[in-house]
N, C-alpha and C positions, 0 to 999 in steps of 0.2 A: 677881615675883608668881606667874609660871607655875610656877617651881620650888617655891615654898611650897605652892601648891595641889596639885602632884603628891605632895609629901611628906604633906600632910594626907589626900589621897585614899588613899595607901598605908596610913597609920595606920588610917584608917576601915575599909578592906578587911580589914586584919589583925584589927581589933577585932570586926568582924562575923563573920569566919571563926572566930575563937576562941569567940565567943558561940554560934555554931551548933554547934561541936564539943562544947561543954559541954552544950547542950540535947540534942544527939544522944546523948551518954553517959547523961544523966539518963533519957531516954525508953527507951533500949534496955537499961539495966541494972536497971530496976525492974519488978516485977510490977504495980504500980499507978502508972504515970508521970503527971505533970501533963498536963492536956489541952493546954495551949499548947505543951509540949515535943513532943508527938506531932504536932500540927498543923504546927509549923515543921519538924520532922524529916522529914515526909512530902512536903515541897515538891519535892525533887529527883525522886522517883519520879513524883509527880503531873505535874510539868512535862514529864518525859520521855514519859509516856504520852500526854498531850495533844498534844505536839509530833509524836509518831509518828502519831497519828490524823489530825492536820491535814495532814501531809505525805504521807499514804497515797493510793493511787489511788482509794480509795472514801472520800473525805474526809467527806462528810456522814453516811453510815451509820456510819462509824467514830466520828465525833464524838457521834452519838446514843447509840451503845453506851457510849462513855466517860462521857457524862452519866448514863446509866442506872446505870453502876457507881458513880459518885460519889454518886448519890442512895441507892443500896443501902448504901453505906458509912456515909452520914450517918444512915440509919435504924437502923443496927446499931453505932453508934459506941461504945456501952458495951462491946460484945463486943470491938471493936478495941482498946480501952484495956487489957483484960485479956490480950490477945495481941499487944501492941505489939512485943515483941521479935521475933516471927515476921515482922512487916512489915519491920523493919529488916534482919533476916537475909536475907530474899528480895531486898530492895533491894540490899544489899551484894553478895551472891553474883551476882545478875543483872548488876550493873554490871561486876564483875570478869570474869565469863564473857564478857559482850558485848565488853569491851575486848580480852580475850585472843583471841577469834575475829577481831575487827577487825584486830589486828596479825598474828596467826598466818596468816590467810588470804592475806596478801601475801608470804609467804616463798618463793614459787615461784621468784623470781629476785632477783638483787642490785639490779637497776634498779627492779623493781616493789615492793620492800619499802617499807612505809609510811614508815619513817624516812628512806629514800633519797628518796622523793618530797618529804617535808618539807624535807630538806636542799637539794634542787634548787630549792625555792621560796624558801628563806632565802638561798641563795648565788647571786649573779648569774652567776658564771663557771661553765663546765662542770666537772663532777666526774669524776675519773679512776676507773679500775676499783678501785684500792686504797681510795679513799674510799668507794665504793659497797659494797665488801665489808665495810668497817667498819660502815656504817649498816645493812647487812643483819644483822650480828651484834647491833647495838643493838636492832633490831626483834625478834630472837629473844630477847634478854634481857628486853625488856618483856613478850613473850608468856609467858615462863616466870614472870616476876614476878606477872602477873595470875592465872595458873593456880595458883601457889603460894599467893597470897592467898586465893583461893576455897577451896582445899583446907584451909588452916589455919583459916579461918573455919568451915568445915563441921565440922572435928574439935573445935574449941573449943566450938561451939554444942551439939554432940552429947554431949561427954564432960566438959566443964569447967564450973565455975560461970558463971552468966550474966554476972556482973561481969567475968570474965576476957575473955569474948568481946566485951563492950561496950568494954572498954579497948583491945583489939586493933583493933576495927573503927572506933571513933570517934577514938582518940588516936594509937595506934601506926601506923596506916596512913598518915595525913598525914605523919608523921615519915619513914616509910620512902619515901614518894613523893619528899619533898624530898631524901633521901639518894640516891635513884636519879638524879634530875635533876642534882644537884651532883656526884655521883660520876662520872656519864657525861661531864660536861663536863671534869672534871679528867683523866679517862682519855683523852678525845679530844685534849686538848692534848699529851699525851705520845705517843699512838699516831699522830697525824697532824701532826708538826712541819712548820711552813712552809706548812700548808694553811689555807684560809679557815675561820674559826670564827665561831660565833654564840652569843649568850647564851641563858639559859633563857627570858627574856622574848621574845627574837627567835624562839625555837623555838615558843612558844605562838602568837605572831603569825603565823608561817609556817604553822602547822597550820590556823589559822582561814582564812588565804588559800587554802590547798590545798582545804579543805572547801567553801569558797564557789565556787571555780572548778570543782570537781567537780560540785557541785549545779547550777551554771549549765550545764555541759556536758550533764548529764542532762535 
């Protein structure tokens, strides 16, 4: 029964994710997108802003400022609909730049690289210098990926038809993310034979554990 529920949950997550990507594309590729597509597509940005305000040192002033911004958006929602693509553009580029900075800022040492920290969380036994050098290079690869994604998005948004940019941001980016995860795993199997390995799901779980332990330490 547990196995069946896990499969159903996976199917549901895939269906929800696919539906979100379709709505994202509809809202970002049209000059007059459906209202529901814009509302659903804005969920990641809104959630991130609210979470950042809630976790800030000035929680309640930040939350009041956030509430004021949401009220202002609600009062000018018609204008937002006619400029929905800009909302998606800033959301996409902001996420990519933020992730690039998060990964790139840890490249100062092999031990401190973000992927090295995640690997130490996922693997119980100590990791040698060769392993940490590899995870440093993975951190660099992700940094370059996020920087390239932001740059390509900027160029497409500025010089190509809007539908091309929407296709890249909404559909091609999830595919490229999957290729990055899967490709890194296959490369790791060849680059680190005989070393402990962990799956993509374990990587995501280890990242969550790492962020939770970091937040608790702070």
